[in-house]
DSSP file (Angstrom, degrees, kcal/mol; ACC not computed):
  #  RESIDUE AA STRUCTURE BP1 BP2  ACC     N-H-->O    O-->H-N    N-H-->O    O-->H-N    TCO  KAPPA ALPHA  PHI   PSI    X-CA   Y-CA   Z-CA
    1    1 A M              0   0    0      0, 0.0     2,-0.3     0, 0.0     0, 0.0   0.000 360.0 360.0 360.0 126.3  -67.5  -71.3  -22.8
    2    2 A N        -     0   0    0      2,-0.0     2,-0.3     0, 0.0     0, 0.0  -0.690 360.0-149.8 -91.1 144.3  -67.3  -67.6  -23.7
    3    3 A E        -     0   0    0     -2,-0.3     2,-0.6     2,-0.0     0, 0.0  -0.848   8.7-137.9-111.9 150.4  -68.3  -66.3  -27.1
    4    4 A L        -     0   0    0     -2,-0.3     2,-0.5     2,-0.0    -2,-0.0  -0.943  20.2-156.5-104.9 114.8  -67.1  -63.3  -29.1
    5    5 A L        -     0   0    0     -2,-0.6     6,-0.1     6,-0.1     3,-0.0  -0.815   8.7-163.1 -94.7 127.6  -70.0  -61.5  -30.7
    6    6 A L    >   -     0   0    0     -2,-0.5     3,-2.2     1,-0.1     6,-0.2  -0.740  36.2 -79.3-106.0 156.0  -69.0  -59.4  -33.7
    7    7 A P  T 3  S+     0   0    0      0, 0.0    -1,-0.1     0, 0.0    32,-0.0  -0.262 118.5  25.1 -53.4 135.7  -71.1  -56.7  -35.4
    8    8 A G  T 3  S+     0   0    0      1,-0.3     3,-0.1    -3,-0.0    -3,-0.0   0.206  94.1 117.9  93.9 -15.0  -73.8  -58.2  -37.5
    9    9 A E  S X  S-     0   0    0     -3,-2.2     3,-2.1     1,-0.1     4,-0.4  -0.551  79.0 -87.8 -83.8 150.8  -74.0  -61.5  -35.7
   10   10 A P  T 3  S+     0   0    0      0, 0.0    -1,-0.1     0, 0.0    -4,-0.1  -0.311 114.8  19.2 -55.7 134.2  -77.2  -62.6  -34.0
   11   11 A G  T 3> S+     0   0    0     -3,-0.1     4,-2.0    -6,-0.1     5,-0.2   0.299  90.9 111.0  89.9  -9.5  -77.4  -61.2  -30.4
   12   12 A F  H <> S+     0   0    0     -3,-2.1     4,-2.1     2,-0.2     5,-0.2   0.957  80.2  43.1 -63.9 -51.3  -74.7  -58.5  -31.0
   13   13 A Q  H  > S+     0   0    0     -4,-0.4     4,-2.5     1,-0.2     5,-0.2   0.909 113.8  51.8 -62.3 -42.5  -77.1  -55.6  -30.7
   14   14 A E  H  > S+     0   0    0      1,-0.2     4,-1.7     2,-0.2    -1,-0.2   0.881 108.8  51.6 -62.2 -37.6  -78.9  -57.1  -27.7
   15   15 A T  H  < S+     0   0    0     -4,-2.0    -1,-0.2     2,-0.2    -2,-0.2   0.909 110.3  48.4 -65.4 -42.0  -75.6  -57.6  -25.9
   16   16 A L  H >< S+     0   0    0     -4,-2.1     3,-1.4     1,-0.2     4,-0.3   0.913 108.9  53.0 -64.3 -42.1  -74.6  -54.0  -26.5
   17   17 A V  H 3< S+     0   0    0     -4,-2.5     3,-0.3     1,-0.3    -1,-0.2   0.869 119.3  35.2 -61.6 -35.9  -78.0  -52.7  -25.2
   18   18 A N  T >< S+     0   0    0     -4,-1.7     3,-1.5    -5,-0.2     4,-0.3   0.198  84.7 114.4-101.5  15.4  -77.5  -54.7  -22.0
   19   19 A A  G X>  +     0   0    0     -3,-1.4     3,-2.2     1,-0.3     4,-0.7   0.754  58.7  74.1 -63.7 -26.7  -73.7  -54.2  -21.8
   20   20 A M  G >4 S+     0   0    0     -3,-0.3     3,-0.9     1,-0.3    -1,-0.3   0.844  92.3  57.5 -57.0 -30.8  -73.8  -52.2  -18.6
   21   21 A H  G <4 S+     0   0    0     -3,-1.5    -1,-0.3     1,-0.2    -2,-0.2   0.670 102.4  56.1 -72.4 -14.9  -74.6  -55.4  -16.7
   22   22 A L  G <4 S+     0   0    0     -3,-2.2     2,-2.3    -4,-0.3    -1,-0.2   0.567  77.4 100.5 -91.1 -10.2  -71.4  -56.9  -18.2
   23   23 A F    <<  +     0   0    0     -3,-0.9    -1,-0.1    -4,-0.7     7,-0.1  -0.482  42.4 145.6 -79.2  76.6  -69.1  -54.1  -16.8
   24   24 A K        -     0   0    0     -2,-2.3     5,-0.1     5,-0.0    -1,-0.1  -0.874  46.0-135.3-114.5  96.4  -67.9  -56.1  -13.8
   25   25 A P        -     0   0    0      0, 0.0     2,-0.4     0, 0.0     5,-0.2  -0.246  22.5-173.4 -56.5 130.9  -64.3  -55.0  -13.2
   26   26 A R  B >  S-A   29   0A   0      3,-2.0     3,-1.0     1,-0.1    -2,-0.0  -0.996  76.6  -3.5-122.9 130.8  -61.9  -57.8  -12.5
   27   27 A H  T 3  S-     0   0    0     -2,-0.4    -1,-0.1     1,-0.3     3,-0.1   0.881 132.9 -59.5  53.9  37.7  -58.4  -57.0  -11.5
   28   28 A N  T 3  S+     0   0    0      1,-0.2    18,-0.9    17,-0.1     2,-0.4   0.808 112.4 121.2  62.1  33.0  -59.4  -53.3  -12.0
   29   29 A T  E <   +AB  26  45A   0     -3,-1.0    -3,-2.0    16,-0.2     2,-0.3  -0.983  32.6 170.2-127.8 139.7  -60.3  -54.0  -15.7
   30   30 A A  E     - B   0  44A   0     14,-2.7    14,-2.9    -2,-0.4     2,-0.4  -0.869  27.9-122.5-135.3 170.5  -63.6  -53.5  -17.5
   31   31 A F  E     + B   0  43A   0     -2,-0.3     2,-0.3    12,-0.2    10,-0.1  -0.974  30.7 174.2-121.6 132.8  -64.7  -53.6  -21.2
   32   32 A I  E     - B   0  42A   0     10,-2.3    10,-2.9    -2,-0.4     2,-0.6  -0.896  29.1-135.6-131.9 160.2  -66.3  -50.6  -23.0
   33   33 A A  E     - B   0  41A   0     -2,-0.3     8,-0.2     8,-0.2     3,-0.1  -0.966  28.5-145.3-115.5 111.8  -67.5  -49.7  -26.5
   34   34 A R    >   -     0   0    0     -2,-0.6     3,-1.9     6,-0.5     5,-0.5  -0.374  32.1 -86.4 -74.0 153.6  -66.4  -46.2  -27.3
   35   35 A P  T 3  S+     0   0    0      0, 0.0    -1,-0.1     0, 0.0    26,-0.1  -0.347 117.0  19.6 -57.3 137.9  -68.7  -44.0  -29.5
   36   36 A G  T 3  S+     0   0    0     -3,-0.1    -2,-0.1    25,-0.1    25,-0.0   0.497  92.6 110.5  81.2   3.3  -67.9  -44.5  -33.2
   37   37 A S  S X  S-     0   0    0     -3,-1.9     3,-1.4     3,-0.1    -3,-0.1   0.447  84.1-123.9 -91.3   0.1  -66.2  -47.9  -32.5
   38   38 A N  T 3  S-     0   0    0      1,-0.2    -5,-0.0    -4,-0.2    -1,-0.0   0.775  72.0 -57.5  60.7  25.7  -69.0  -49.9  -34.2
   39   39 A G  T 3  S+     0   0    0     -5,-0.5     2,-0.4     1,-0.3    -1,-0.2   0.470  89.4 153.3  88.6   2.2  -69.3  -51.8  -30.9
   40   40 A L    <   -     0   0    0     -3,-1.4    -6,-0.5    -6,-0.1     2,-0.4  -0.520  37.7-140.5 -67.3 123.0  -65.8  -53.1  -30.5
   41   41 A M  E     -B   33   0A   0     -2,-0.4    -8,-0.2    -8,-0.2    -1,-0.1  -0.704  20.0-171.5 -91.8 136.7  -65.2  -53.6  -26.8
   42   42 A I  E     -B   32   0A   0    -10,-2.9   -10,-2.3    -2,-0.4     2,-0.2  -0.914  26.4-107.6-125.0 150.8  -61.8  -52.6  -25.4
   43   43 A P  E     +B   31   0A   0      0, 0.0     2,-0.3     0, 0.0   -12,-0.2  -0.570  40.8 174.0 -78.4 140.6  -60.3  -53.2  -21.9
   44   44 A V  E     -B   30   0A   0    -14,-2.9   -14,-2.7    -2,-0.2     2,-0.1  -0.949  30.7-106.0-139.4 160.5  -60.0  -50.1  -19.6
   45   45 A S  E  >  -B   29   0A   0     -2,-0.3     4,-2.2   -16,-0.2   -16,-0.2  -0.287  39.7-101.4 -77.5 170.1  -59.0  -49.5  -16.0
   46   46 A G  H  > S+     0   0    0    -18,-0.9     4,-2.1     1,-0.2     5,-0.1   0.881 124.8  51.3 -59.9 -39.0  -61.5  -48.7  -13.3
   47   47 A A  H  > S+     0   0    0      2,-0.2     4,-2.1     1,-0.2    -1,-0.2   0.900 109.9  49.1 -66.0 -40.8  -60.5  -45.0  -13.5
   48   48 A E  H  > S+     0   0    0      2,-0.2     4,-2.5     1,-0.2    -2,-0.2   0.858 109.0  53.9 -66.8 -34.2  -61.0  -45.0  -17.3
   49   49 A L  H  X S+     0   0    0     -4,-2.2     4,-2.6     2,-0.2     5,-0.2   0.926 108.2  49.0 -64.6 -44.6  -64.4  -46.7  -16.8
   50   50 A R  H  X S+     0   0    0     -4,-2.1     4,-2.9     2,-0.2     5,-0.3   0.922 112.3  48.3 -60.2 -44.0  -65.5  -44.0  -14.4
   51   51 A E  H  X S+     0   0    0     -4,-2.1     4,-2.4     1,-0.2     6,-0.4   0.908 111.5  50.8 -62.3 -42.2  -64.3  -41.3  -16.9
   52   52 A Y  H  < S+     0   0    0     -4,-2.5     6,-2.1     2,-0.2     5,-0.4   0.916 116.5  40.3 -60.1 -45.9  -66.2  -43.1  -19.7
   53   53 A L  H  < S+     0   0    0     -4,-2.6     3,-0.3     1,-0.2     6,-0.2   0.891 126.1  33.1 -73.1 -40.8  -69.4  -43.3  -17.6
   54   54 A L  H  < S+     0   0    0     -4,-2.9    -2,-0.2    -5,-0.2    -3,-0.2   0.654 110.3  63.6 -93.1 -16.8  -69.3  -39.8  -16.1
   55   55 A G  S  < S-     0   0    0     -4,-2.4    -1,-0.2    -5,-0.3    -3,-0.1   0.460 112.6-103.3 -91.0  -1.7  -67.6  -37.9  -19.0
   56   56 A G  S  > S+     0   0    0     -4,-0.4     4,-2.2    -3,-0.3     5,-0.2   0.249  93.0 108.7 104.4 -14.2  -70.4  -38.4  -21.5
   57   57 A E  H  > S+     0   0    0     -5,-0.4     4,-2.5    -6,-0.4     5,-0.2   0.903  80.5  52.3 -65.0 -38.9  -68.9  -41.1  -23.7
   58   58 A Y  H  > S+     0   0    0     -6,-2.1     4,-2.4     1,-0.2    -1,-0.2   0.933 109.6  49.2 -60.7 -45.5  -71.4  -43.7  -22.4
   59   59 A D  H  > S+     0   0    0     -7,-0.3     4,-2.2     1,-0.2    -1,-0.2   0.893 109.9  51.8 -61.2 -40.5  -74.3  -41.3  -23.2
   60   60 A E  H  X S+     0   0    0     -4,-2.2     4,-2.2     2,-0.2    -1,-0.2   0.917 110.0  49.1 -60.8 -43.7  -72.9  -40.8  -26.7
   61   61 A R  H  X S+     0   0    0     -4,-2.5     4,-2.2     1,-0.2    -2,-0.2   0.899 109.9  51.0 -64.5 -40.3  -72.7  -44.6  -27.3
   62   62 A M  H  X S+     0   0    0     -4,-2.4     4,-2.3     1,-0.2    -1,-0.2   0.887 108.5  52.3 -64.2 -38.3  -76.3  -45.0  -26.0
   63   63 A D  H  X S+     0   0    0     -4,-2.2     4,-2.4     2,-0.2    -2,-0.2   0.905 108.1  51.7 -62.1 -42.0  -77.4  -42.3  -28.5
   64   64 A E  H  X S+     0   0    0     -4,-2.2     4,-2.1     1,-0.2    -2,-0.2   0.922 110.1  48.8 -59.3 -44.4  -75.7  -44.2  -31.3
   65   65 A L  H  X S+     0   0    0     -4,-2.2     4,-2.1     1,-0.2    -2,-0.2   0.900 109.8  51.3 -64.8 -40.8  -77.4  -47.4  -30.4
   66   66 A E  H  X S+     0   0    0     -4,-2.3     4,-2.1     1,-0.2    -1,-0.2   0.916 110.1  49.8 -61.3 -43.1  -80.8  -45.6  -30.2
   67   67 A N  H  X S+     0   0    0     -4,-2.4     4,-1.3     1,-0.2    -1,-0.2   0.872 109.3  51.7 -64.1 -37.5  -80.2  -44.2  -33.7
   68   68 A E  H  < S+     0   0    0     -4,-2.1    -1,-0.2     1,-0.2    -2,-0.2   0.891 110.1  49.0 -65.2 -39.9  -79.3  -47.6  -35.0
   69   69 A V  H  < S+     0   0    0     -4,-2.1    -2,-0.2     1,-0.2    -1,-0.2   0.885 108.9  53.2 -67.4 -38.5  -82.5  -49.1  -33.6
   70   70 A D  H  <        0   0    0     -4,-2.1    -1,-0.2     1,-0.3    -2,-0.2   0.783 360.0 360.0 -67.0 -27.6  -84.6  -46.3  -35.1
   71   71 A E     <        0   0    0     -4,-1.3    -1,-0.3    -3,-0.2    -2,-0.2   0.469 360.0 360.0 -78.7 360.0  -83.1  -46.9  -38.6
């Protein structure tokens, strides 16, 4: 059974921190949380995932998470 974790629920932050391990493309689809999205994960293609990881958006999202942990 899969669960949908929403912001503010137990385990949400831990899931985001470890989300890279969840990026397993199936049928050329992956799920990402864009910077400023409050952690909402959206489906993207393999090409969009590469752009997300290599284009700096992933780093921006990680910075947001670090700032949230520091607060």
